[in-house]
N, C-alpha and C positions, 0 to 999 in steps of 0.2 A: 713632491706631491703636495697638492693644496688640500687644506682641510675643508674649505667651504666651496660649494659648487654654485651658490647663488649670491647675487649682490644683495645688499641691504634693501634696496628699493624693491627687488623682486620678492624677497621674503615678506616685506611689509604688504605688498600688493596681494600676495597669497593669503596672508592672515586676514586682510580686510574684505576679501571677496567672500560672498556667502558660499558656503559649502553645499554642494548638491548631495542630498541624502537619498540613498537608494531606498525605494519603497520596499518594506519588508512585510507588508500585508498584515500588520498587527491589528489594525482597526477592523478589517474584514474578518479576521480570525475571531476577534472578540465578539463581533456581531453574531457570527455563527454559533459561538459558545452560548451567548445569551439566548438565542433562539432555541437551542437545545434545552437550556435550563427552563425556559418558558414552557416548552412542550412537556418536560418531565414534571414540572410543578402542576400543570393541568392534570396529568395522570394521577399524581398524588392527591390532588384536590378531589378528583372524581372518586378515588378509593375511599378517602376519609369522609366525604359527604354521604356515602352510603352507610356509614357506621353511626351508632348512637353515641351520646355523650359519655356513657358508662363503658365504652369500648376500652379494653385494657391494652393500650399501646405499649409495645416493648420499649424498655429504657434506651436501648441503643438507637432506636428509630427516632425517638423524641430528641435525643442528644444530637443526632445528625441534622435534624430540622432546625434546631436551635443554633447550631454551628453555622449552617448555611445562611440563616437569617442574619446572624451577626456579621458574617463576611460580606454579604450583599449590602447590608446597611453601611458598612465601612466604605465600600466602593461608591455607593450612592452619595454619601456625605462628602467624600473627597471630590467627586465630580461636581457636586452642587456648590460646595463652599470654598473650594480652593481657587483663589484669585488667579494663580498662574495658569490654570486650566481654562478659566473663563476669559482670560485676556486675549487669547488667540482669536483675532478678528480677520475676516476676509474683506478684501477690497472688492467691490462689485466688478464683475467682468464687463468689458466694453465691447460692443459689437463694432464691426468694421464700418457700418453705415451710420454710426452715431454722429451727431453734429458736435462741433467744438463746445466744450463746457458741460457736456452730459456727465462725464466722469466726476467732475467737481460737484454737480448737482446730486449725483448718486451718493457720493461720500458725505455730503452735508445731510442728506436724508437719513443715512445710517447714523450719523452723529446725533441728529435730532431724536431718533428713536432711543439711542443710548441715554441721552439727557432725560427723556421721559422716564426711563427705567430708574435712573438715579433719583429723580424726584419721588417716584413711587417708593423706593427703598427708604428715603428720608421720612416719608409719610408713615410707612410701616414702623420705622424706628420710633417716631414720636408717639404713635398709637401704643406701641409696646411700653414706652416709658410712662404714659398716662395710665395704662392698665396696672403696671407695677406700683405706681403711686396710689391708685385706688385700692389695690390689694393690701398695701402697707397700712393704709388708713383703716380698712375693715379689720385687719389683724389687731391694730392698736385698740379699736373699739371693743373687740371681742375680749382682749386681754383685760381691759378695764372692767368689763362686765363680770369677769370671773373673779 
């Protein structure tokens, strides 16, 4: 009785081939959940909009709203700031009647858009650094005046 059923070459080919992942509808499920959340938030907003600022909201209700805000902020920050999530990029689809070179042109156009985004991010970073430097100078002046 042999222990191995595949040759080394077959095993390597299997490892290198991209695996087909079965769709489990996680994205559509999440979108459905977010639509439900959006609907419920609208109902809560309508309820609270009708109340005055001195309305005595129950502590458990305020706690649930705070907890929901915290959890949604965590998800939004992850989706916005996680480079692994933002790295997934699609290659543009090619129609059957496209002329040769169209795919390359589409990919280059996508790359150019990405480069513009990187330039914008660098500009934003330099603007933030300037703002930080200005605030440090103002803080130092205020400290000297005291």
